[in-house]
LUMKOLMI-743080 format. One line per field, with one value per residue (C-alpha): x, y, z; residue number from 1. Coordinates in steps of 0.001 Angstrom, whole numbers, plus 524288, in hexadecimal, padded with zeros to 5 digits. Layout:
c1 X; ... .
c2 Y; ... .
c3 Z; ... .
pase NUM; ... .
//
This chain:
c1 76EA6; 76338; 754A3; 74D4D; 7436D; 74E68; 75454; 7475A; 74557; 752A6; 75017; 7436B; 748A4; 74078; 7343F; 7392B; 73DE8; 743FD; 736AF; 72EDB; 73977; 7358D; 72777; 72C05; 73482; 72926; 720AD; 72B62; 72C38; 71D66; 71E06; 715A0; 7202B; 718FD; 70D2A; 71657; 71B81; 70D6E; 70BD2; 7162A; 70FA7; 717E8; 71014; 710F4; 71A30; 723C3; 722F8; 726B9; 7329C; 73682; 735A3; 73F5B; 749C0; 7511F; 75DEF; 76A1F; 770BA; 778B1; 771D0; 77144; 765A1; 75E87; 76401; 77237; 779B7; 780D6; 78B4A; 7876A; 78BB0; 77FFA; 782B1; 77EDD; 7721A; 76AC6; 7688D; 759D3; 75C29; 764E1; 75BC7; 75AF6; 7648D; 771E2; 77B2E; 789A2; 78EFA; 79BA0; 7A4CA; 7B12A; 7AFE9; 7AD42; 7A03E; 79ACB; 78D5F; 7836B; 77C00; 76FB4; 7676F; 76E2D; 7699D; 75E77; 755E1; 75A3C; 74FBC; 74C83; 75755; 75D34; 76703; 7732D; 778EF; 787B2; 78C08; 79A36; 7A2D9; 7A4DB; 79637; 7936D; 7877A; 78159; 77510; 7759A; 772AB; 77B68; 780B4; 784F2; 793AC; 79C1E; 7AAA9; 7B151; 7BF4F; 7C715; 7D4A8; 7DB0B; 7E96C; 7EFC6; 7EEF9; 7E432; 7D688; 7D0C6; 7C22C; 7B7BA; 7A924; 7A1C5; 79338; 78E16; 788FF; 796FC; 79CBE; 79F2F; 7A164; 7AF94; 7B06C; 7B4DD; 7ADC3; 7B0E2; 7AAFD; 7AC88; 7B789; 7B117; 7BC55; 7BE15; 7AF8D; 7AB79; 7A1FF; 793FC; 78914; 77C53; 77499; 779F5; 78578; 790FB; 78B1C; 77DD6; 784BE; 78C8B; 7808A; 7787D; 783C8; 78646; 777C2; 776EE; 78313; 78210; 774C9; 7666F; 7595C; 74E34; 74000; 73A92; 72DCF; 73438; 738A8; 74523; 7521E; 75FF4; 769DE; 778A9; 780AD; 78F1E; 79779; 7A595; 7AFA5; 7AC27; 79DAA; 79E46; 7A633; 79D2A; 79138; 79650; 798E3; 78B1E; 784B5; 78C8E; 78833; 77A08; 779FF; 7800D; 777B5; 76A25; 7698C; 76AC1; 76579; 76B76; 770DA; 77CED; 789C6; 78C37; 77F6B; 779CA; 78367; 77E5A; 78819; 783B2; 784AC; 79015; 78B4B; 78568; 778BD; 77475; 76602; 76111; 753EB; 75A64; 7641B; 758DE; 75299; 75F79; 760E3; 752EB; 75622; 75FEA; 755BD; 75CB9; 751E4; 74E9E; 74B15; 75615; 76298; 76C22; 77233; 767AB; 76672; 7664A; 772F1; 77942; 774C9; 77AE3; 786A6; 79523; 795F9; 78A88; 7910E; 79D8C; 79616; 78CE0; 797D0; 79FC6; 79415; 790FE; 79F0F; 7A06F; 79522; 79742; 7A4A6; 7B195; 7C005; 7C6A7; 7D3AD; 7E206; 7EED5; 7F015; 7E22B; 7DE7E; 7D49A; 7C606; 7BA59; 7AE0F; 79F8D; 796CB; 78828; 77DCA; 776C3; 77DBC; 7767B; 77C20; 789E1; 786BC; 781E5; 78DE3; 7968E; 790B0; 7921F; 7A05B; 7A322; 79E30; 7A89C; 7B310; 7B345; 7B1DF; 7ADAD; 7AA0C; 79E15; 79F73; 79258; 79462; 78E91; 78EB0; 7901B; 79C40; 7A12F; 7B000; 7B852; 7C676; 7D223; 7D430; 7C585; 7C8F8; 7D07D; 7C4C4; 7BB86; 7C433; 7C56D; 7B731; 7AF12; 7B717; 7B2A8; 7AD60; 7AE7F; 7BBF9; 7C019; 7BD0A; 7C37D; 7CFA9; 7D0C4; 7CFA6; 7D9DA; 7E31B; 7E20F; 7E3BA; 7EF0B; 7F5F8; 7F45A; 801BA; 7FD29; 7F24B; 7E53F; 7E244; 7DCA8; 7CE43; 7CC80; 7BDF3; 7BAD6; 7B098; 7AE2F; 7A188; 79BBC; 78FCB; 78688; 77863; 76B77; 763C8; 75682; 750AD; 74E5A; 74FAE; 75DAC; 76461; 77077; 77789; 78234; 78E42; 7955C; 7A3F3; 7A635; 79A89; 7995E; 7935D; 79396; 78938; 7893F; 797C9; 79A8C; 79FE1; 794CA; 794B1; 789E9; 78353; 785F6; 777CC; 76E0D; 75FBA; 75860; 74A4B; 74573; 74FF7; 75E06; 76417; 771A1; 777F8; 7786A; 78710; 7859A; 78B25; 78357; 78999; 78097; 78127; 78748; 7909B; 790DF; 78719; 783CC; 77600; 77245; 7761D; 76CE5; 7609B; 754BD; 75CBF; 75B5F; 76887; 76CFF; 774F6; 77B75; 774D1; 77E50; 77714; 772C7; 7705A; 763E9; 75D29; 75ABF; 7568B; 75D19; 7557A; 756C2; 750BA; 74FE0; 74927; 75415; 75654; 764C0; 764FB; 762ED; 75D1F; 757F3; 74DEA; 750E7; 748D6; 7451E; 73FBB; 741B3; 74C39; 75A8C; 75B42; 763CF; 762F7; 76E38; 774EF; 76BB4; 775E6; 77A47; 787B7; 78CC9; 79A6B; 7A0DA; 7A91F; 7A8F2; 7A055; 7A44C; 79C35; 7976A; 7938F; 792C6; 78D23; 7978B; 79CDA; 79B34; 7AA07; 7AA9E; 7A0C1; 7AB70; 7AB8B; 79DA2; 79ED8; 7907B; 785E1; 779BC; 77874; 76EB5; 77111; 77743; 7829E; 7846C; 78EF0 .
c2 98CB3; 9842F; 98566; 98807; 97D37; 97361; 9788C; 9777A; 969C2; 96567; 96B96; 963AF; 95677; 94FCE; 95315; 95655; 94926; 945B6; 94052; 94CCA; 95711; 95B72; 95CBE; 96548; 96DD3; 9703E; 973FD; 97D04; 983CA; 985D8; 98B30; 97FDE; 978E8; 97B5A; 973E9; 96946; 96781; 966BB; 959F8; 95424; 9585F; 96497; 97017; 97E0C; 982D4; 9779B; 978E4; 9873E; 983A9; 97909; 98263; 98B50; 980C3; 98680; 97F3E; 97B49; 98887; 98CD3; 998D3; 9A392; 9A96A; 9B5DB; 9BD90; 9BB80; 9C82E; 9C9A1; 9D411; 9DAE1; 9E6B7; 9EE19; 9EA52; 9DECA; 9D87F; 9CC91; 9C16E; 9C398; 9D0F7; 9CB90; 9C14C; 9C298; 9CE02; 9CD5D; 9D29B; 9D587; 9CFBB; 9D1F5; 9C657; 9C932; 9D785; 9D5C2; 9D6F6; 9CBA0; 9CAB8; 9C011; 9BAAD; 9C1C2; 9B9BB; 9BEFC; 9B6A1; 9AD1C; 9A4BD; 99698; 9914D; 98EAA; 9871E; 98384; 98D95; 98D14; 99859; 999CC; 9A0BD; 9A4D8; 9A75D; 9B55F; 9B829; 9B74E; 9AF2D; 9A9F1; 9A20B; 9990E; 98B6C; 9801A; 97E82; 98CB5; 98D8B; 99683; 998C7; 99068; 99425; 98785; 98CEF; 999F1; 99D91; 9AAB9; 9AD93; 9A509; 9A04F; 9938F; 9919D; 9890C; 98A0A; 981BA; 97F54; 984F6; 977C4; 972B2; 97DBD; 97BF2; 98455; 98865; 9897F; 99675; 99D6E; 9A9A1; 9B72A; 9C19C; 9CB81; 9D831; 9E14C; 9E533; 9E6B7; 9F32B; 9FBC8; 9F7D2; A0184; A00F2; A0A51; A1153; A1A61; A198A; A2437; A1D83; A10F3; A1733; A1D8C; A110B; A089B; A11EB; A1254; A037C; A02F8; A0E6B; A1467; A11D0; A14C3; A19E1; A1CE6; A2A53; A3171; A3776; A2A77; A227A; A28B4; A2346; A25FF; A2521; A2501; A27BF; A2614; A278B; A3198; A30E5; A33A8; A4199; A3DC8; A3266; A3AF0; A4500; A3A63; A34DF; A424D; A4577; A38D4; A3AF4; A488D; A433A; A3701; A39AE; A4891; A4866; A54E6; A53AB; A5FDA; A59DF; A565E; A4A08; A4637; A491D; A470B; A40E2; A452E; A3C1F; A2FE4; A3582; A31D6; A382A; A351D; A38A8; A3732; A3697; A32EC; A338A; A290A; A207F; A21E7; A1E8F; A129A; A0E7A; A0F05; A0424; 9FCFD; A009A; A03E1; A04A9; 9F640; 9F210; 9F96F; 9F062; 9EE6C; 9EB37; 9E4BA; 9F21B; 9F5EE; 9E984; 9ECEC; 9FA8D; A0010; 9FE36; A0C30; A09D9; 9FD62; A04BD; A0F93; A0672; 9FDE2; A09A0; A0F51; A0256; 9FFA2; A0DB8; A0AAD; 9FC9B; 9F8C3; 9F820; 9F683; 9EC80; 9E5B7; 9E8AA; 9E5E1; 9D975; 9D42A; 9D91C; 9E30E; 9E198; 9EA35; 9E5DA; 9E89D; 9E4B0; 9E2A8; 9DB7C; 9D864; 9CD4D; 9CFE5; 9DDB3; 9D81C; 9CE27; 9D8FC; 9E14B; 9D577; 9D3B2; 9E239; 9E23A; 9D641; 9DD64; 9E7A3; 9DD27; 9DD1F; 9CF97; 9CED3; 9C528; 9C575; 9C072; 9BCF2; 9C0C8; 9CB32; 9D493; 9CF36; 9D49F; 9D5F0; 9D60B; 9DB1E; 9D691; 9D371; 9DC31; 9DE9E; 9E9AB; 9F0BC; 9EFCB; 9F492; A003D; A038C; A0322; A03EB; A099D; A1133; A1F01; A1E91; A245B; A1B80; A0F1E; A1424; A184C; A0B7A; A0390; A0BF4; A0AE2; 9FC1D; 9FA0C; A0396; 9FDC9; 9EFBC; 9EA35; 9E01E; 9DEFD; 9D9DF; 9CBE0; 9CA47; 9C6A1; 9B948; 9BAF7; 9ADD5; 9AAAC; 99E6E; 996AC; 9958D; 98D63; 989D7; 987C3; 984C1; 99151; 98E4C; 98D1E; 998E0; 99EB9; 99F1E; 9A5E2; 9A500; 9AC89; 9AAD1; 9B396; 9AF93; 9ADD1; 9AED2; 9A67B; 9AC51; 9B7B0; 9BE91; 9B8DB; 9BFF3; 9C20E; 9B391; 9AE3E; 9A5EF; 99E4D; 9A02C; 99520; 98F8A; 98BE0; 9961D; 992D3; 99890; 99CE6; 9937B; 98FF7; 98D1A; 9997F; 99E03; 9AA0D; 9AC13; 9A994; 99BB0; 99231; 985BF; 97913; 97598; 96A64; 9731D; 97A8A; 98552; 99083; 99C18; 999EC; 9A7B1; 9A400; 9986D; 99EAC; 998E1; 98E1B; 97F8F; 97ACF; 96E3C; 96EDB; 96420; 96255; 95866; 94CB1; 94FB5; 95AA7; 96240; 96BF5; 9795B; 986BD; 991E8; 99E60; 9AAEA; 9ABC6; 9B490; 9C1AA; 9C8B9; 9BDCD; 9BD2F; 9AEC8; 9A2D1; 9956E; 989DD; 97F03; 970F3; 96B79; 95F5C; 96688; 973F5; 9706B; 96D21; 95ECA; 952D9; 9478F; 94B9C; 957E7; 9622B; 96AC2; 97129; 97582; 982B2; 987AD; 994D4; 99143; 9938C; 98AF9; 97CA5; 9730D; 9672E; 95B40; 951F6; 95384; 95785; 94BFD; 94BA2; 94C09; 9587C; 96034; 9672B; 971AE; 975C1; 981EA; 9838B; 97996; 9771A; 96C42; 96861; 96FF3; 9645E; 96549; 973F9; 97971 .
c3 63B20; 63F00; 63C5D; 64908; 64680; 6457F; 65226; 6595A; 65419; 658F9; 66649; 66774; 6635B; 66DE2; 665FA; 6584B; 65366; 64639; 64230; 644E4; 6430B; 6355B; 639EC; 64552; 63C8B; 63360; 63F06; 643FA; 636C5; 636D4; 644E8; 649B7; 651A8; 65E86; 65945; 6548C; 66276; 66753; 65FCE; 668AF; 67556; 67772; 67CA6; 677A9; 68262; 68094; 671CE; 672C1; 67AED; 67160; 665D5; 66CB6; 66CD3; 6617A; 6616E; 6688D; 66827; 673BA; 67915; 6834C; 68A63; 68683; 69204; 68DE5; 68BAC; 67E9F; 67C66; 66FA2; 667C7; 66D6E; 67B72; 683C0; 67F91; 68432; 67AC3; 67ADF; 67492; 669C4; 66412; 6554D; 654D5; 64E73; 658BC; 65A11; 6669C; 66DFE; 66EB4; 67658; 672ED; 66459; 65D5D; 65581; 64F4B; 65159; 645CD; 64146; 64A91; 656BC; 66219; 65FE8; 66880; 6688F; 67188; 67FB4; 68676; 69387; 69839; 6A0AB; 6A86A; 6A891; 6B4FF; 6B5D8; 6C178; 6BCDC; 6BC35; 6AD9B; 6AA31; 69DBF; 69AE3; 68F1B; 68A03; 68DAF; 67FE3; 67E9C; 67DAC; 685ED; 68406; 68E48; 691B8; 69273; 69551; 6984A; 69774; 69966; 68AE1; 68564; 6885A; 68340; 681E6; 67BC7; 67972; 68349; 684EE; 69199; 69628; 6957F; 69D9F; 6AC1E; 6B82B; 6B822; 6A94D; 6A3B2; 69899; 690C3; 691AE; 68747; 686E3; 68282; 685C6; 67789; 674AA; 66DE1; 67541; 6726F; 67029; 67773; 67FEC; 68BD0; 68E93; 697EC; 6A099; 6A149; 6A4C6; 6AFD0; 6B5E3; 6B58A; 6BA4D; 6C59C; 6C8BB; 6C964; 6D1DD; 6DB50; 6D8F0; 6DAA8; 6D459; 6DC90; 6DA1F; 6DDA3; 6DB55; 6CF48; 6C9CA; 6CA1F; 6CD7E; 6CD2B; 6D7DF; 6D6A4; 6E339; 6E577; 6F1A3; 6F5E3; 6F1BB; 6E347; 6E545; 6E02C; 6D434; 6D125; 6D374; 6C9C7; 6BFC8; 6C13E; 6C03E; 6B3FC; 6AD89; 6B18B; 6AB88; 69F20; 69E1D; 6A3B7; 6A483; 6B357; 6B99A; 6C72E; 6CDBC; 6D424; 6CDA9; 6D57B; 6DBFF; 6E95B; 6F4AA; 7013E; 70B8C; 71670; 70DFA; 70617; 6F88A; 6EC6E; 6E578; 6D7AD; 6D46C; 6C67B; 6C0C4; 6B366; 6B752; 6BC17; 6AEA0; 6A7EC; 6B099; 6AD8A; 69EFE; 6A1EF; 6AA4A; 6B6F6; 6C094; 6CF05; 6CEE7; 6C5D3; 6C93D; 6C27A; 6B4FD; 6AB14; 69DEB; 69770; 69E3F; 69928; 68B50; 68B99; 6845D; 686E9; 68C13; 6954B; 69A41; 69DAD; 6A484; 6ABB4; 6B0DC; 6B53A; 6BC6B; 6C2EE; 6C707; 6CBDD; 6D4EF; 6D936; 6D428; 6DB59; 6D84C; 6E0E1; 6E24C; 6E337; 6DC67; 6E452; 6E38E; 6D614; 6D130; 6CEF9; 6CBF5; 6D307; 6D230; 6DD8F; 6DBF7; 6E3AA; 6D6E3; 6CFC8; 6C304; 6C2AF; 6C315; 6B874; 6AF76; 6B26E; 6AFD0; 6A234; 69F5D; 6A390; 69B21; 68F03; 691C0; 692F4; 6A1E0; 6A7F3; 6B62A; 6C0D2; 6C9AC; 6D795; 6DD97; 6EBA4; 6F478; 6EDF2; 6E02C; 6D9C1; 6CBC7; 6CAAD; 6BF67; 6BF9E; 6B6EA; 6AB09; 6AA88; 6B3EC; 6A928; 6A00D; 6AAA6; 6ADA4; 69F2C; 69AD8; 6A760; 6B273; 6BE68; 6BF99; 6CE6D; 6D177; 6DCA7; 6D4F2; 6C888; 6D008; 6D767; 6CADD; 6C3F9; 6CF79; 6D05C; 6C1B2; 6C04D; 6CC0C; 6C7AB; 6C472; 6BA94; 6B0AF; 6B540; 6B145; 6A3A6; 6A28D; 69C2A; 6991A; 69F3A; 6A97F; 6B18F; 6B1D8; 6BF70; 6BC24; 6B11D; 6B510; 6AE1C; 6AC73; 6A6AC; 69920; 6905F; 682D4; 67DF1; 67290; 66A1F; 65F77; 6555E; 654EE; 64869; 6494A; 657E8; 65C1B; 669B6; 67116; 67E3F; 68745; 69462; 6920A; 68FED; 6830F; 67D7F; 670C1; 666DB; 65FA2; 65249; 64FEE; 64B74; 64CB7; 6413A; 641F9; 637B0; 62DE9; 62A9F; 6251B; 62132; 61B4E; 60CA2; 60BD5; 610DD; 606DF; 604F0; 6005C; 5F51A; 5EB78; 5E112; 5E9F0; 5F421; 5F319; 5FBCA; 6006E; 5FBEF; 5EDE9; 5ED1D; 5F2BC; 5EBEE; 5E57F; 5E7AB; 5ECAB; 5F2F6; 5FF7C; 60746; 61470; 619FA; 6148A; 606C6; 5FD0C; 60034; 5F756; 5FD42; 5F898; 60026; 60299; 60A64; 617C7; 623A6; 62553; 61E09; 61409; 61761; 61B3D; 612C7; 61504; 60D75; 60E94; 60B55; 6004F; 6081C; 613F4; 619FC; 623C3; 6233A; 626DA; 62651; 62FEB; 638C5; 633C3; 62E2D; 627D9; 61B5E; 61751; 61335; 6104E; 60DF3; 60207; 5F364; 5EAD1; 5EB54; 5E329; 5EA9C; 5E2CC; 5EE46; 5FBE2; 605C9; 60D54; 61C11; 61D77; 6156E; 61D67; 624FB; 61A80; 61DAA; 6260E; 62974; 62B57; 6333D; 63D2D; 6478A; 6541E; 65B0B; 65186; 652A7; 65B87 .
pase 1; 2; 3; 4; 5; 6; 7; 8; 9; 10; 11; 12; 13; 14; 15; 16; 17; 18; 19; 20; 21; 22; 23; 24; 25; 26; 27; 28; 29; 30; 31; 32; 33; 34; 35; 36; 37; 38; 39; 40; 41; 42; 43; 44; 45; 46; 47; 48; 49; 50; 51; 52; 53; 54; 55; 56; 57; 58; 59; 60; 61; 62; 63; 64; 65; 66; 67; 68; 69; 70; 71; 72; 73; 74; 75; 76; 77; 78; 79; 80; 81; 82; 83; 84; 85; 86; 87; 88; 89; 90; 91; 92; 93; 94; 95; 96; 97; 98; 99; 100; 101; 102; 103; 104; 105; 106; 107; 108; 109; 110; 111; 112; 113; 114; 115; 116; 117; 118; 119; 120; 121; 122; 123; 124; 125; 126; 127; 128; 129; 130; 131; 132; 133; 134; 135; 136; 137; 138; 139; 140; 141; 142; 143; 144; 145; 146; 147; 148; 149; 150; 151; 152; 153; 154; 155; 156; 157; 158; 159; 160; 161; 162; 163; 164; 165; 166; 167; 168; 169; 170; 171; 172; 173; 174; 175; 176; 177; 178; 179; 180; 181; 182; 183; 184; 185; 186; 187; 188; 189; 190; 191; 192; 193; 194; 195; 196; 197; 198; 199; 200; 201; 202; 203; 204; 205; 206; 207; 208; 209; 210; 211; 212; 213; 214; 215; 216; 217; 218; 219; 220; 221; 222; 223; 224; 225; 226; 227; 228; 229; 230; 231; 232; 233; 234; 235; 236; 237; 238; 239; 240; 241; 242; 243; 244; 245; 246; 247; 248; 249; 250; 251; 252; 253; 254; 255; 256; 257; 258; 259; 260; 261; 262; 263; 264; 265; 266; 267; 268; 269; 270; 271; 272; 273; 274; 275; 276; 277; 278; 279; 280; 281; 282; 283; 284; 285; 286; 287; 288; 289; 290; 291; 292; 293; 294; 295; 296; 297; 298; 299; 300; 301; 302; 303; 304; 305; 306; 307; 308; 309; 310; 311; 312; 313; 314; 315; 316; 317; 318; 319; 320; 321; 322; 323; 324; 325; 326; 327; 328; 329; 330; 331; 332; 333; 334; 335; 336; 337; 338; 339; 340; 341; 342; 343; 344; 345; 346; 347; 348; 349; 350; 351; 352; 353; 354; 355; 356; 357; 358; 359; 360; 361; 362; 363; 364; 365; 366; 367; 368; 369; 370; 371; 372; 373; 374; 375; 376; 377; 378; 379; 380; 381; 382; 383; 384; 385; 386; 387; 388; 389; 390; 391; 392; 393; 394; 395; 396; 397; 398; 399; 400; 401; 402; 403; 404; 405; 406; 407; 408; 409; 410; 411; 412; 413; 414; 415; 416; 417; 418; 419; 420; 421; 422; 423; 424; 425; 426; 427; 428; 429; 430; 431; 432; 433; 434; 435; 436; 437; 438; 439; 440; 441; 442; 443; 444; 445; 446; 447; 448; 449; 450; 451; 452; 453; 454; 455; 456; 457; 458; 459; 460; 461; 462; 463; 464; 465; 466; 467; 468; 469; 470; 471; 472; 473; 474; 475; 476; 477; 478; 479; 480; 481; 482; 483; 484; 485; 486; 487; 488; 489; 490; 491; 492; 493; 494; 495; 496; 497; 498; 499; 500; 501; 502; 503; 504; 505; 506; 507; 508; 509; 510; 511; 512; 513; 514 .
//
């Protein structure tokens, strides 16, 4: 963990030199760093930008979607909140800090051949797949700036994920998905009304299904069982002001009839209902025994397909978007089994065709490898970026893509550790919580330094110390201290450089942190 003032100083090495660094750090601690920059001809606007350069952490942008135990959430909504995140279908918790702002940095956009996208800093690592056999996959963490078009990266496999709780029901999801796909919203003198339309031989059956859900979900007061039938056009229409209000509660309106942020944040049950309703309206089942099977969704709006692609991925269904006219999302391989099992079709002809093709298929569909191919990586501006720490697994789901988390935590204004941290002191190993208020000497990589540990943080559950010489952890090249999780071992001599391999935790400048 690194003090934020130290991180800012390192990120402004063009102005903060070894000669004036201590002066800058003292100004930073007194919240007068902006005035300090003014002495060097840096105006208020530039000084503000410089003070936001928090460190060298790899980071993602605020609009990145994270798969959490409470549904999909954007990074900007997870700042400062400990969160459990899905990693290949399993839940792991972040640290107490959740996501935190690391500064304002240049951003790259990774665009994949399948349609998945992610915006992040060049030093953020993604899981590159280096080799693939029939039984095994080989991969390595690679910084984004070192990835190239044609490289393969991993996406998460959430097929075993437990159902997450959030707002929204399956029935609400189906109605809104069907409305976005086949329906419309109109404005009348009595307010907004939603219209659902059904054609072909199944129109009466689908109309009955929609009316039943409306009565159950929004207290629909219509007088027909399956909607109004227009004989000349041969289709049915169901009108409902209540459905328009339900849609508006998910930010689906006359001017915005597409999947929204609130839809993406909804529950597992809502996801399944929404996707079924949408595919009932605009989806199709295509293929044959000879050419293979696929489930397709056509939309003129590319963003709609990108949202649907992320939603499907959280259910364990990987898809590909083809940007043609119209744009089309394609589900293939054994993703079809998963779609049939947890989403499926309500529309009889589509459900029957899918069942017939699957049951008549003589071999198993190809297994999904959860790998996507990079199409291009382009510069994408400068903005605030964020990172988190997920202990143990050190990764998270970022727009479906497997992204590494950092090993460097930028503290607000101090070094701090948990109470169980064992310090190597001159008279042996001690838990930092056991020497609170005591003067102890610890080895900082160069000599013994006297410190006095004390509790810190709003809940007093973390501990830190100040060096007797000055209030920062310094040595000329390696500002660090050593801790170890072992029983008490007396130390009469400073540890030798060759023996430092036993130190399991230490602090270094950011350029040495990986």
